[in-house]
ModelCIF file with pLDDT and N, C-alpha, C, O atoms, coordinates in Angstrom:
data_MODEL
#
_entry.id   MODEL 
#
_entity.id                         1 
_entity.type                       polymer 
_entity.pdbx_number_of_molecules   1 
#
_entity_poly.entity_id                      1 
_entity_poly.type                           'polypeptide(L)' 
_entity_poly.nstd_linkage                   no 
_entity_poly.nstd_monomer                   no 
_entity_poly.pdbx_seq_one_letter_code       MGKILWIIIVALIAFWLLGFVMKIGGGLIHLLLVIAGIIFIVQLLTGRRSV 
_entity_poly.pdbx_seq_one_letter_code_can   MGKILWIIIVALIAFWLLGFVMKIGGGLIHLLLVIAGIIFIVQLLTGRRSV 
_entity_poly.pdbx_strand_id                 A 
#
loop_
_entity_poly_seq.entity_id 
_entity_poly_seq.num 
_entity_poly_seq.mon_id 
_entity_poly_seq.hetero 
1 1  MET n 
1 2  GLY n 
1 3  LYS n 
1 4  ILE n 
1 5  LEU n 
1 6  TRP n 
1 7  ILE n 
1 8  ILE n 
1 9  ILE n 
1 10 VAL n 
1 11 ALA n 
1 12 LEU n 
1 13 ILE n 
1 14 ALA n 
1 15 PHE n 
1 16 TRP n 
1 17 LEU n 
1 18 LEU n 
1 19 GLY n 
1 20 PHE n 
1 21 VAL n 
1 22 MET n 
1 23 LYS n 
1 24 ILE n 
1 25 GLY n 
1 26 GLY n 
1 27 GLY n 
1 28 LEU n 
1 29 ILE n 
1 30 HIS n 
1 31 LEU n 
1 32 LEU n 
1 33 LEU n 
1 34 VAL n 
1 35 ILE n 
1 36 ALA n 
1 37 GLY n 
1 38 ILE n 
1 39 ILE n 
1 40 PHE n 
1 41 ILE n 
1 42 VAL n 
1 43 GLN n 
1 44 LEU n 
1 45 LEU n 
1 46 THR n 
1 47 GLY n 
1 48 ARG n 
1 49 ARG n 
1 50 SER n 
1 51 VAL n 
#
_struct_asym.id          A 
_struct_asym.entity_id   1 
#
loop_
_ma_qa_metric.id 
_ma_qa_metric.mode 
_ma_qa_metric.name 
_ma_qa_metric.software_group_id 
_ma_qa_metric.type 
1 global pLDDT . pLDDT 
2 local  pLDDT . pLDDT 
#
_ma_qa_metric_global.metric_id      1 
_ma_qa_metric_global.metric_value   75.16 
_ma_qa_metric_global.model_id       1 
_ma_qa_metric_global.ordinal_id     1 
#
loop_
_ma_qa_metric_local.label_asym_id 
_ma_qa_metric_local.label_comp_id 
_ma_qa_metric_local.label_seq_id 
_ma_qa_metric_local.metric_id 
_ma_qa_metric_local.metric_value 
_ma_qa_metric_local.model_id 
_ma_qa_metric_local.ordinal_id 
A MET 1  2 62.00 1 1  
A GLY 2  2 69.00 1 2  
A LYS 3  2 81.00 1 3  
A ILE 4  2 81.00 1 4  
A LEU 5  2 77.00 1 5  
A TRP 6  2 80.00 1 6  
A ILE 7  2 84.00 1 7  
A ILE 8  2 80.00 1 8  
A ILE 9  2 79.00 1 9  
A VAL 10 2 84.00 1 10 
A ALA 11 2 83.00 1 11 
A LEU 12 2 78.00 1 12 
A ILE 13 2 80.00 1 13 
A ALA 14 2 82.00 1 14 
A PHE 15 2 78.00 1 15 
A TRP 16 2 75.00 1 16 
A LEU 17 2 78.00 1 17 
A LEU 18 2 77.00 1 18 
A GLY 19 2 72.00 1 19 
A PHE 20 2 70.00 1 20 
A VAL 21 2 75.00 1 21 
A MET 22 2 74.00 1 22 
A LYS 23 2 70.00 1 23 
A ILE 24 2 65.00 1 24 
A GLY 25 2 63.00 1 25 
A GLY 26 2 67.00 1 26 
A GLY 27 2 67.00 1 27 
A LEU 28 2 68.00 1 28 
A ILE 29 2 68.00 1 29 
A HIS 30 2 73.00 1 30 
A LEU 31 2 73.00 1 31 
A LEU 32 2 74.00 1 32 
A LEU 33 2 74.00 1 33 
A VAL 34 2 80.00 1 34 
A ILE 35 2 80.00 1 35 
A ALA 36 2 78.00 1 36 
A GLY 37 2 81.00 1 37 
A ILE 38 2 84.00 1 38 
A ILE 39 2 81.00 1 39 
A PHE 40 2 81.00 1 40 
A ILE 41 2 84.00 1 41 
A VAL 42 2 84.00 1 42 
A GLN 43 2 82.00 1 43 
A LEU 44 2 83.00 1 44 
A LEU 45 2 85.00 1 45 
A THR 46 2 84.00 1 46 
A GLY 47 2 76.00 1 47 
A ARG 48 2 64.00 1 48 
A ARG 49 2 59.00 1 49 
A SER 50 2 57.00 1 50 
A VAL 51 2 49.00 1 51 
#
loop_
_atom_site.group_PDB 
_atom_site.id 
_atom_site.type_symbol 
_atom_site.label_atom_id 
_atom_site.label_alt_id 
_atom_site.label_comp_id 
_atom_site.label_asym_id 
_atom_site.label_entity_id 
_atom_site.label_seq_id 
_atom_site.pdbx_PDB_ins_code 
_atom_site.Cartn_x 
_atom_site.Cartn_y 
_atom_site.Cartn_z 
_atom_site.occupancy 
_atom_site.B_iso_or_equiv 
_atom_site.pdbx_formal_charge 
_atom_site.auth_seq_id 
_atom_site.auth_comp_id 
_atom_site.auth_asym_id 
_atom_site.auth_atom_id 
_atom_site.pdbx_PDB_model_num 
ATOM 1   N N  . MET A 1 1  ? 46.365 102.819 82.515 1.00 62.00 ? 1  MET A N  1 
ATOM 2   C CA . MET A 1 1  ? 47.397 101.715 82.940 1.00 62.00 ? 1  MET A CA 1 
ATOM 3   C C  . MET A 1 1  ? 46.628 100.783 83.891 1.00 62.00 ? 1  MET A C  1 
ATOM 4   O O  . MET A 1 1  ? 46.808 99.581  83.696 1.00 62.00 ? 1  MET A O  1 
ATOM 5   N N  . GLY A 1 2  ? 45.811 101.136 84.876 1.00 69.00 ? 2  GLY A N  1 
ATOM 6   C CA . GLY A 1 2  ? 45.086 100.323 85.764 1.00 69.00 ? 2  GLY A CA 1 
ATOM 7   C C  . GLY A 1 2  ? 44.233 99.301  85.111 1.00 69.00 ? 2  GLY A C  1 
ATOM 8   O O  . GLY A 1 2  ? 44.190 98.156  85.558 1.00 69.00 ? 2  GLY A O  1 
ATOM 9   N N  . LYS A 1 3  ? 43.555 99.666  84.074 1.00 81.00 ? 3  LYS A N  1 
ATOM 10  C CA . LYS A 1 3  ? 42.599 98.802  83.325 1.00 81.00 ? 3  LYS A CA 1 
ATOM 11  C C  . LYS A 1 3  ? 43.419 97.659  82.654 1.00 81.00 ? 3  LYS A C  1 
ATOM 12  O O  . LYS A 1 3  ? 42.998 96.503  82.685 1.00 81.00 ? 3  LYS A O  1 
ATOM 13  N N  . ILE A 1 4  ? 44.621 97.996  82.032 1.00 81.00 ? 4  ILE A N  1 
ATOM 14  C CA . ILE A 1 4  ? 45.367 97.082  81.490 1.00 81.00 ? 4  ILE A CA 1 
ATOM 15  C C  . ILE A 1 4  ? 45.888 95.953  82.355 1.00 81.00 ? 4  ILE A C  1 
ATOM 16  O O  . ILE A 1 4  ? 45.962 94.785  81.973 1.00 81.00 ? 4  ILE A O  1 
ATOM 17  N N  . LEU A 1 5  ? 46.253 96.406  83.579 1.00 77.00 ? 5  LEU A N  1 
ATOM 18  C CA . LEU A 1 5  ? 46.808 95.505  84.692 1.00 77.00 ? 5  LEU A CA 1 
ATOM 19  C C  . LEU A 1 5  ? 45.653 94.480  85.036 1.00 77.00 ? 5  LEU A C  1 
ATOM 20  O O  . LEU A 1 5  ? 45.866 93.271  85.125 1.00 77.00 ? 5  LEU A O  1 
ATOM 21  N N  . TRP A 1 6  ? 44.433 95.052  85.217 1.00 80.00 ? 6  TRP A N  1 
ATOM 22  C CA . TRP A 1 6  ? 43.295 94.250  85.643 1.00 80.00 ? 6  TRP A CA 1 
ATOM 23  C C  . TRP A 1 6  ? 43.059 93.236  84.600 1.00 80.00 ? 6  TRP A C  1 
ATOM 24  O O  . TRP A 1 6  ? 42.687 92.113  84.941 1.00 80.00 ? 6  TRP A O  1 
ATOM 25  N N  . ILE A 1 7  ? 43.254 93.552  83.267 1.00 84.00 ? 7  ILE A N  1 
ATOM 26  C CA . ILE A 1 7  ? 42.949 92.680  82.053 1.00 84.00 ? 7  ILE A CA 1 
ATOM 27  C C  . ILE A 1 7  ? 43.911 91.587  82.101 1.00 84.00 ? 7  ILE A C  1 
ATOM 28  O O  . ILE A 1 7  ? 43.570 90.422  81.898 1.00 84.00 ? 7  ILE A O  1 
ATOM 29  N N  . ILE A 1 8  ? 45.151 91.948  82.375 1.00 80.00 ? 8  ILE A N  1 
ATOM 30  C CA . ILE A 1 8  ? 46.261 91.039  82.413 1.00 80.00 ? 8  ILE A CA 1 
ATOM 31  C C  . ILE A 1 8  ? 46.028 89.964  83.612 1.00 80.00 ? 8  ILE A C  1 
ATOM 32  O O  . ILE A 1 8  ? 46.247 88.770  83.408 1.00 80.00 ? 8  ILE A O  1 
ATOM 33  N N  . ILE A 1 9  ? 45.617 90.397  84.752 1.00 79.00 ? 9  ILE A N  1 
ATOM 34  C CA . ILE A 1 9  ? 45.576 89.675  85.964 1.00 79.00 ? 9  ILE A CA 1 
ATOM 35  C C  . ILE A 1 9  ? 44.203 88.643  85.628 1.00 79.00 ? 9  ILE A C  1 
ATOM 36  O O  . ILE A 1 9  ? 44.258 87.438  85.873 1.00 79.00 ? 9  ILE A O  1 
ATOM 37  N N  . VAL A 1 10 ? 43.205 89.178  85.143 1.00 84.00 ? 10 VAL A N  1 
ATOM 38  C CA . VAL A 1 10 ? 41.977 88.313  84.782 1.00 84.00 ? 10 VAL A CA 1 
ATOM 39  C C  . VAL A 1 10 ? 42.408 87.198  83.761 1.00 84.00 ? 10 VAL A C  1 
ATOM 40  O O  . VAL A 1 10 ? 42.042 86.031  83.901 1.00 84.00 ? 10 VAL A O  1 
ATOM 41  N N  . ALA A 1 11 ? 43.261 87.648  82.656 1.00 83.00 ? 11 ALA A N  1 
ATOM 42  C CA . ALA A 1 11 ? 43.616 86.622  81.712 1.00 83.00 ? 11 ALA A CA 1 
ATOM 43  C C  . ALA A 1 11 ? 44.533 85.590  82.350 1.00 83.00 ? 11 ALA A C  1 
ATOM 44  O O  . ALA A 1 11 ? 44.363 84.388  82.149 1.00 83.00 ? 11 ALA A O  1 
ATOM 45  N N  . LEU A 1 12 ? 45.518 86.070  83.129 1.00 78.00 ? 12 LEU A N  1 
ATOM 46  C CA . LEU A 1 12 ? 46.451 85.029  83.738 1.00 78.00 ? 12 LEU A CA 1 
ATOM 47  C C  . LEU A 1 12 ? 45.687 84.015  84.753 1.00 78.00 ? 12 LEU A C  1 
ATOM 48  O O  . LEU A 1 12 ? 46.013 82.831  84.833 1.00 78.00 ? 12 LEU A O  1 
ATOM 49  N N  . ILE A 1 13 ? 44.733 84.539  85.451 1.00 80.00 ? 13 ILE A N  1 
ATOM 50  C CA . ILE A 1 13 ? 43.926 83.713  86.290 1.00 80.00 ? 13 ILE A CA 1 
ATOM 51  C C  . ILE A 1 13 ? 43.181 82.696  85.496 1.00 80.00 ? 13 ILE A C  1 
ATOM 52  O O  . ILE A 1 13 ? 43.105 81.532  85.889 1.00 80.00 ? 13 ILE A O  1 
ATOM 53  N N  . ALA A 1 14 ? 42.550 83.164  84.228 1.00 82.00 ? 14 ALA A N  1 
ATOM 54  C CA . ALA A 1 14 ? 41.942 82.218  83.487 1.00 82.00 ? 14 ALA A CA 1 
ATOM 55  C C  . ALA A 1 14 ? 42.720 81.230  82.814 1.00 82.00 ? 14 ALA A C  1 
ATOM 56  O O  . ALA A 1 14 ? 42.269 80.099  82.636 1.00 82.00 ? 14 ALA A O  1 
ATOM 57  N N  . PHE A 1 15 ? 43.955 81.600  82.392 1.00 78.00 ? 15 PHE A N  1 
ATOM 58  C CA . PHE A 1 15 ? 44.877 80.612  81.769 1.00 78.00 ? 15 PHE A CA 1 
ATOM 59  C C  . PHE A 1 15 ? 45.378 79.667  82.949 1.00 78.00 ? 15 PHE A C  1 
ATOM 60  O O  . PHE A 1 15 ? 45.545 78.469  82.724 1.00 78.00 ? 15 PHE A O  1 
ATOM 61  N N  . TRP A 1 16 ? 45.602 80.181  84.137 1.00 75.00 ? 16 TRP A N  1 
ATOM 62  C CA . TRP A 1 16 ? 46.044 79.269  85.142 1.00 75.00 ? 16 TRP A CA 1 
ATOM 63  C C  . TRP A 1 16 ? 45.062 78.157  85.563 1.00 75.00 ? 16 TRP A C  1 
ATOM 64  O O  . TRP A 1 16 ? 45.412 77.027  85.903 1.00 75.00 ? 16 TRP A O  1 
ATOM 65  N N  . LEU A 1 17 ? 43.829 78.593  85.504 1.00 78.00 ? 17 LEU A N  1 
ATOM 66  C CA . LEU A 1 17 ? 42.641 77.641  85.741 1.00 78.00 ? 17 LEU A CA 1 
ATOM 67  C C  . LEU A 1 17 ? 42.529 76.627  84.593 1.00 78.00 ? 17 LEU A C  1 
ATOM 68  O O  . LEU A 1 17 ? 42.355 75.424  84.787 1.00 78.00 ? 17 LEU A O  1 
ATOM 69  N N  . LEU A 1 18 ? 42.635 77.164  83.453 1.00 77.00 ? 18 LEU A N  1 
ATOM 70  C CA . LEU A 1 18 ? 42.655 76.191  82.223 1.00 77.00 ? 18 LEU A CA 1 
ATOM 71  C C  . LEU A 1 18 ? 43.819 75.224  82.417 1.00 77.00 ? 18 LEU A C  1 
ATOM 72  O O  . LEU A 1 18 ? 43.602 74.014  82.360 1.00 77.00 ? 18 LEU A O  1 
ATOM 73  N N  . GLY A 1 19 ? 44.988 75.678  82.631 1.00 72.00 ? 19 GLY A N  1 
ATOM 74  C CA . GLY A 1 19 ? 46.113 74.779  82.756 1.00 72.00 ? 19 GLY A CA 1 
ATOM 75  C C  . GLY A 1 19 ? 46.049 73.847  83.986 1.00 72.00 ? 19 GLY A C  1 
ATOM 76  O O  . GLY A 1 19 ? 46.605 72.749  83.980 1.00 72.00 ? 19 GLY A O  1 
ATOM 77  N N  . PHE A 1 20 ? 45.393 74.293  84.978 1.00 70.00 ? 20 PHE A N  1 
ATOM 78  C CA . PHE A 1 20 ? 45.256 73.505  86.195 1.00 70.00 ? 20 PHE A CA 1 
ATOM 79  C C  . PHE A 1 20 ? 44.204 72.331  85.971 1.00 70.00 ? 20 PHE A C  1 
ATOM 80  O O  . PHE A 1 20 ? 44.355 71.205  86.446 1.00 70.00 ? 20 PHE A O  1 
ATOM 81  N N  . VAL A 1 21 ? 43.226 72.686  85.268 1.00 75.00 ? 21 VAL A N  1 
ATOM 82  C CA . VAL A 1 21 ? 42.118 71.597  84.818 1.00 75.00 ? 21 VAL A CA 1 
ATOM 83  C C  . VAL A 1 21 ? 42.654 70.648  83.767 1.00 75.00 ? 21 VAL A C  1 
ATOM 84  O O  . VAL A 1 21 ? 42.347 69.459  83.858 1.00 75.00 ? 21 VAL A O  1 
ATOM 85  N N  . MET A 1 22 ? 43.483 71.098  82.705 1.00 74.00 ? 22 MET A N  1 
ATOM 86  C CA . MET A 1 22 ? 43.753 70.227  81.607 1.00 74.00 ? 22 MET A CA 1 
ATOM 87  C C  . MET A 1 22 ? 45.273 69.765  81.889 1.00 74.00 ? 22 MET A C  1 
ATOM 88  O O  . MET A 1 22 ? 45.889 69.203  80.984 1.00 74.00 ? 22 MET A O  1 
ATOM 89  N N  . LYS A 1 23 ? 45.871 69.994  83.120 1.00 70.00 ? 23 LYS A N  1 
ATOM 90  C CA . LYS A 1 23 ? 47.239 69.578  83.313 1.00 70.00 ? 23 LYS A CA 1 
ATOM 91  C C  . LYS A 1 23 ? 48.394 69.880  82.339 1.00 70.00 ? 23 LYS A C  1 
ATOM 92  O O  . LYS A 1 23 ? 49.343 69.150  82.050 1.00 70.00 ? 23 LYS A O  1 
ATOM 93  N N  . ILE A 1 24 ? 48.067 71.267  81.843 1.00 65.00 ? 24 ILE A N  1 
ATOM 94  C CA . ILE A 1 24 ? 49.101 71.726  80.967 1.00 65.00 ? 24 ILE A CA 1 
ATOM 95  C C  . ILE A 1 24 ? 49.583 73.021  81.409 1.00 65.00 ? 24 ILE A C  1 
ATOM 96  O O  . ILE A 1 24 ? 49.005 73.550  82.358 1.00 65.00 ? 24 ILE A O  1 
ATOM 97  N N  . GLY A 1 25 ? 50.598 73.626  80.832 1.00 63.00 ? 25 GLY A N  1 
ATOM 98  C CA . GLY A 1 25 ? 51.201 74.981  81.178 1.00 63.00 ? 25 GLY A CA 1 
ATOM 99  C C  . GLY A 1 25 ? 52.442 74.926  81.835 1.00 63.00 ? 25 GLY A C  1 
ATOM 100 O O  . GLY A 1 25 ? 53.458 75.374  81.304 1.00 63.00 ? 25 GLY A O  1 
ATOM 101 N N  . GLY A 1 26 ? 52.436 74.369  83.039 1.00 67.00 ? 26 GLY A N  1 
ATOM 102 C CA . GLY A 1 26 ? 53.625 74.313  83.818 1.00 67.00 ? 26 GLY A CA 1 
ATOM 103 C C  . GLY A 1 26 ? 54.075 75.484  84.588 1.00 67.00 ? 26 GLY A C  1 
ATOM 104 O O  . GLY A 1 26 ? 53.206 76.284  84.931 1.00 67.00 ? 26 GLY A O  1 
ATOM 105 N N  . GLY A 1 27 ? 55.214 75.692  84.888 1.00 67.00 ? 27 GLY A N  1 
ATOM 106 C CA . GLY A 1 27 ? 55.715 76.589  85.843 1.00 67.00 ? 27 GLY A CA 1 
ATOM 107 C C  . GLY A 1 27 ? 55.520 78.019  85.320 1.00 67.00 ? 27 GLY A C  1 
ATOM 108 O O  . GLY A 1 27 ? 55.329 78.869  86.190 1.00 67.00 ? 27 GLY A O  1 
ATOM 109 N N  . LEU A 1 28 ? 55.534 78.382  84.177 1.00 68.00 ? 28 LEU A N  1 
ATOM 110 C CA . LEU A 1 28 ? 55.418 79.655  83.453 1.00 68.00 ? 28 LEU A CA 1 
ATOM 111 C C  . LEU A 1 28 ? 54.170 80.334  83.915 1.00 68.00 ? 28 LEU A C  1 
ATOM 112 O O  . LEU A 1 28 ? 54.206 81.452  84.431 1.00 68.00 ? 28 LEU A O  1 
ATOM 113 N N  . ILE A 1 29 ? 53.077 79.669  83.733 1.00 68.00 ? 29 ILE A N  1 
ATOM 114 C CA . ILE A 1 29 ? 51.779 80.223  84.161 1.00 68.00 ? 29 ILE A CA 1 
ATOM 115 C C  . ILE A 1 29 ? 51.657 80.491  85.539 1.00 68.00 ? 29 ILE A C  1 
ATOM 116 O O  . ILE A 1 29 ? 50.976 81.451  85.898 1.00 68.00 ? 29 ILE A O  1 
ATOM 117 N N  . HIS A 1 30 ? 52.328 79.645  86.502 1.00 73.00 ? 30 HIS A N  1 
ATOM 118 C CA . HIS A 1 30 ? 52.264 79.874  87.911 1.00 73.00 ? 30 HIS A CA 1 
ATOM 119 C C  . HIS A 1 30 ? 53.220 81.002  88.228 1.00 73.00 ? 30 HIS A C  1 
ATOM 120 O O  . HIS A 1 30 ? 52.940 81.723  89.185 1.00 73.00 ? 30 HIS A O  1 
ATOM 121 N N  . LEU A 1 31 ? 54.299 81.229  87.543 1.00 73.00 ? 31 LEU A N  1 
ATOM 122 C CA . LEU A 1 31 ? 55.066 82.373  87.863 1.00 73.00 ? 31 LEU A CA 1 
ATOM 123 C C  . LEU A 1 31 ? 54.411 83.696  87.447 1.00 73.00 ? 31 LEU A C  1 
ATOM 124 O O  . LEU A 1 31 ? 54.459 84.692  88.168 1.00 73.00 ? 31 LEU A O  1 
ATOM 125 N N  . LEU A 1 32 ? 53.787 83.669  86.237 1.00 74.00 ? 32 LEU A N  1 
ATOM 126 C CA . LEU A 1 32 ? 53.004 84.824  85.772 1.00 74.00 ? 32 LEU A CA 1 
ATOM 127 C C  . LEU A 1 32 ? 51.742 85.150  86.836 1.00 74.00 ? 32 LEU A C  1 
ATOM 128 O O  . LEU A 1 32 ? 51.392 86.311  87.049 1.00 74.00 ? 32 LEU A O  1 
ATOM 129 N N  . LEU A 1 33 ? 51.208 84.188  87.373 1.00 74.00 ? 33 LEU A N  1 
ATOM 130 C CA . LEU A 1 33 ? 50.225 84.234  88.236 1.00 74.00 ? 33 LEU A CA 1 
ATOM 131 C C  . LEU A 1 33 ? 50.684 84.974  89.561 1.00 74.00 ? 33 LEU A C  1 
ATOM 132 O O  . LEU A 1 33 ? 50.012 85.848  90.109 1.00 74.00 ? 33 LEU A O  1 
ATOM 133 N N  . VAL A 1 34 ? 51.799 84.555  89.965 1.00 80.00 ? 34 VAL A N  1 
ATOM 134 C CA . VAL A 1 34 ? 52.426 85.152  91.138 1.00 80.00 ? 34 VAL A CA 1 
ATOM 135 C C  . VAL A 1 34 ? 52.723 86.587  90.890 1.00 80.00 ? 34 VAL A C  1 
ATOM 136 O O  . VAL A 1 34 ? 52.448 87.435  91.738 1.00 80.00 ? 34 VAL A O  1 
ATOM 137 N N  . ILE A 1 35 ? 53.274 86.884  89.759 1.00 80.00 ? 35 ILE A N  1 
ATOM 138 C CA . ILE A 1 35 ? 53.584 88.347  89.329 1.00 80.00 ? 35 ILE A CA 1 
ATOM 139 C C  . ILE A 1 35 ? 52.338 89.161  89.424 1.00 80.00 ? 35 ILE A C  1 
ATOM 140 O O  . ILE A 1 35 ? 52.316 90.233  90.029 1.00 80.00 ? 35 ILE A O  1 
ATOM 141 N N  . ALA A 1 36 ? 51.164 88.581  88.747 1.00 78.00 ? 36 ALA A N  1 
ATOM 142 C CA . ALA A 1 36 ? 49.930 89.305  88.760 1.00 78.00 ? 36 ALA A CA 1 
ATOM 143 C C  . ALA A 1 36 ? 49.380 89.489  90.192 1.00 78.00 ? 36 ALA A C  1 
ATOM 144 O O  . ALA A 1 36 ? 48.856 90.562  90.492 1.00 78.00 ? 36 ALA A O  1 
ATOM 145 N N  . GLY A 1 37 ? 49.477 88.506  91.066 1.00 81.00 ? 37 GLY A N  1 
ATOM 146 C CA . GLY A 1 37 ? 49.176 88.664  92.525 1.00 81.00 ? 37 GLY A CA 1 
ATOM 147 C C  . GLY A 1 37 ? 49.940 89.805  93.178 1.00 81.00 ? 37 GLY A C  1 
ATOM 148 O O  . GLY A 1 37 ? 49.408 90.617  93.935 1.00 81.00 ? 37 GLY A O  1 
ATOM 149 N N  . ILE A 1 38 ? 51.086 89.812  92.872 1.00 84.00 ? 38 ILE A N  1 
ATOM 150 C CA . ILE A 1 38 ? 51.935 90.931  93.595 1.00 84.00 ? 38 ILE A CA 1 
ATOM 151 C C  . ILE A 1 38 ? 51.549 92.318  93.063 1.00 84.00 ? 38 ILE A C  1 
ATOM 152 O O  . ILE A 1 38 ? 51.449 93.288  93.814 1.00 84.00 ? 38 ILE A O  1 
ATOM 153 N N  . ILE A 1 39 ? 51.332 92.378  91.703 1.00 81.00 ? 39 ILE A N  1 
ATOM 154 C CA . ILE A 1 39 ? 50.771 93.700  91.140 1.00 81.00 ? 39 ILE A CA 1 
ATOM 155 C C  . ILE A 1 39 ? 49.373 94.111  91.778 1.00 81.00 ? 39 ILE A C  1 
ATOM 156 O O  . ILE A 1 39 ? 49.082 95.280  92.035 1.00 81.00 ? 39 ILE A O  1 
ATOM 157 N N  . PHE A 1 40 ? 48.546 93.031  92.004 1.00 81.00 ? 40 PHE A N  1 
ATOM 158 C CA . PHE A 1 40 ? 47.238 93.218  92.528 1.00 81.00 ? 40 PHE A CA 1 
ATOM 159 C C  . PHE A 1 40 ? 47.329 93.782  93.998 1.00 81.00 ? 40 PHE A C  1 
ATOM 160 O O  . PHE A 1 40 ? 46.639 94.732  94.365 1.00 81.00 ? 40 PHE A O  1 
ATOM 161 N N  . ILE A 1 41 ? 48.138 93.196  94.730 1.00 84.00 ? 41 ILE A N  1 
ATOM 162 C CA . ILE A 1 41 ? 48.421 93.599  96.134 1.00 84.00 ? 41 ILE A CA 1 
ATOM 163 C C  . ILE A 1 41 ? 48.999 95.047  96.281 1.00 84.00 ? 41 ILE A C  1 
ATOM 164 O O  . ILE A 1 41 ? 48.647 95.827  97.166 1.00 84.00 ? 41 ILE A O  1 
ATOM 165 N N  . VAL A 1 42 ? 49.882 95.302  95.360 1.00 84.00 ? 42 VAL A N  1 
ATOM 166 C CA . VAL A 1 42 ? 50.500 96.660  95.456 1.00 84.00 ? 42 VAL A CA 1 
ATOM 167 C C  . VAL A 1 42 ? 49.531 97.742  94.929 1.00 84.00 ? 42 VAL A C  1 
ATOM 168 O O  . VAL A 1 42 ? 49.611 98.900  95.338 1.00 84.00 ? 42 VAL A O  1 
ATOM 169 N N  . GLN A 1 43 ? 48.631 97.360  94.034 1.00 82.00 ? 43 GLN A N  1 
ATOM 170 C CA . GLN A 1 43 ? 47.554 98.362  93.771 1.00 82.00 ? 43 GLN A CA 1 
ATOM 171 C C  . GLN A 1 43 ? 46.637 98.510  94.929 1.00 82.00 ? 43 GLN A C  1 
ATOM 172 O O  . GLN A 1 43 ? 46.207 99.612  95.271 1.00 82.00 ? 43 GLN A O  1 
ATOM 173 N N  . LEU A 1 44 ? 46.335 97.397  95.536 1.00 83.00 ? 44 LEU A N  1 
ATOM 174 C CA . LEU A 1 44 ? 45.447 97.630  96.748 1.00 83.00 ? 44 LEU A CA 1 
ATOM 175 C C  . LEU A 1 44 ? 46.043 98.425  97.834 1.00 83.00 ? 44 LEU A C  1 
ATOM 176 O O  . LEU A 1 44 ? 45.336 99.218  98.455 1.00 83.00 ? 44 LEU A O  1 
ATOM 177 N N  . LEU A 1 45 ? 47.270 98.275  98.105 1.00 85.00 ? 45 LEU A N  1 
ATOM 178 C CA . LEU A 1 45 ? 48.081 99.017  99.132 1.00 85.00 ? 45 LEU A CA 1 
ATOM 179 C C  . LEU A 1 45 ? 48.249 100.512 98.777 1.00 85.00 ? 45 LEU A C  1 
ATOM 180 O O  . LEU A 1 45 ? 48.134 101.366 99.657 1.00 85.00 ? 45 LEU A O  1 
ATOM 181 N N  . THR A 1 46 ? 48.507 100.817 97.561 1.00 84.00 ? 46 THR A N  1 
ATOM 182 C CA . THR A 1 46 ? 48.708 102.151 97.184 1.00 84.00 ? 46 THR A CA 1 
ATOM 183 C C  . THR A 1 46 ? 47.426 102.877 97.085 1.00 84.00 ? 46 THR A C  1 
ATOM 184 O O  . THR A 1 46 ? 47.427 104.108 97.124 1.00 84.00 ? 46 THR A O  1 
ATOM 185 N N  . GLY A 1 47 ? 46.343 102.207 96.962 1.00 76.00 ? 47 GLY A N  1 
ATOM 186 C CA . GLY A 1 47 ? 45.084 102.812 96.963 1.00 76.00 ? 47 GLY A CA 1 
ATOM 187 C C  . GLY A 1 47 ? 44.764 103.787 95.863 1.00 76.00 ? 47 GLY A C  1 
ATOM 188 O O  . GLY A 1 47 ? 43.823 104.566 96.013 1.00 76.00 ? 47 GLY A O  1 
ATOM 189 N N  . ARG A 1 48 ? 45.486 103.792 94.770 1.00 64.00 ? 48 ARG A N  1 
ATOM 190 C CA . ARG A 1 48 ? 45.082 104.577 93.625 1.00 64.00 ? 48 ARG A CA 1 
ATOM 191 C C  . ARG A 1 48 ? 44.112 103.972 92.797 1.00 64.00 ? 48 ARG A C  1 
ATOM 192 O O  . ARG A 1 48 ? 44.321 102.893 92.242 1.00 64.00 ? 48 ARG A O  1 
ATOM 193 N N  . ARG A 1 49 ? 43.001 104.649 92.678 1.00 59.00 ? 49 ARG A N  1 
ATOM 194 C CA . ARG A 1 49 ? 41.951 104.240 91.885 1.00 59.00 ? 49 ARG A CA 1 
ATOM 195 C C  . ARG A 1 49 ? 41.829 105.141 90.687 1.00 59.00 ? 49 ARG A C  1 
ATOM 196 O O  . ARG A 1 49 ? 41.702 106.351 90.878 1.00 59.00 ? 49 ARG A O  1 
ATOM 197 N N  . SER A 1 50 ? 41.857 104.664 89.502 1.00 57.00 ? 50 SER A N  1 
ATOM 198 C CA . SER A 1 50 ? 41.586 105.477 88.210 1.00 57.00 ? 50 SER A CA 1 
ATOM 199 C C  . SER A 1 50 ? 40.199 105.018 87.688 1.00 57.00 ? 50 SER A C  1 
ATOM 200 O O  . SER A 1 50 ? 39.862 103.839 87.574 1.00 57.00 ? 50 SER A O  1 
ATOM 201 N N  . VAL A 1 51 ? 39.449 106.081 87.390 1.00 49.00 ? 51 VAL A N  1 
ATOM 202 C CA . VAL A 1 51 ? 38.022 105.753 86.833 1.00 49.00 ? 51 VAL A CA 1 
ATOM 203 C C  . VAL A 1 51 ? 38.055 105.932 85.311 1.00 49.00 ? 51 VAL A C  1 
ATOM 204 O O  . VAL A 1 51 ? 37.040 105.729 84.644 1.00 49.00 ? 51 VAL A O  1 
#
């Protein structure tokens, strides 16, 4: 489950940067990026690491 979340986070950041550079995307990508950031912080705080 952890690897899937990391893949989603990386994909969202890539799409956000693409939208930022090309001036496309809008609020949806920013909202998804915020959700990915929250998931990232929760994983860091819980400290659960799966190998």
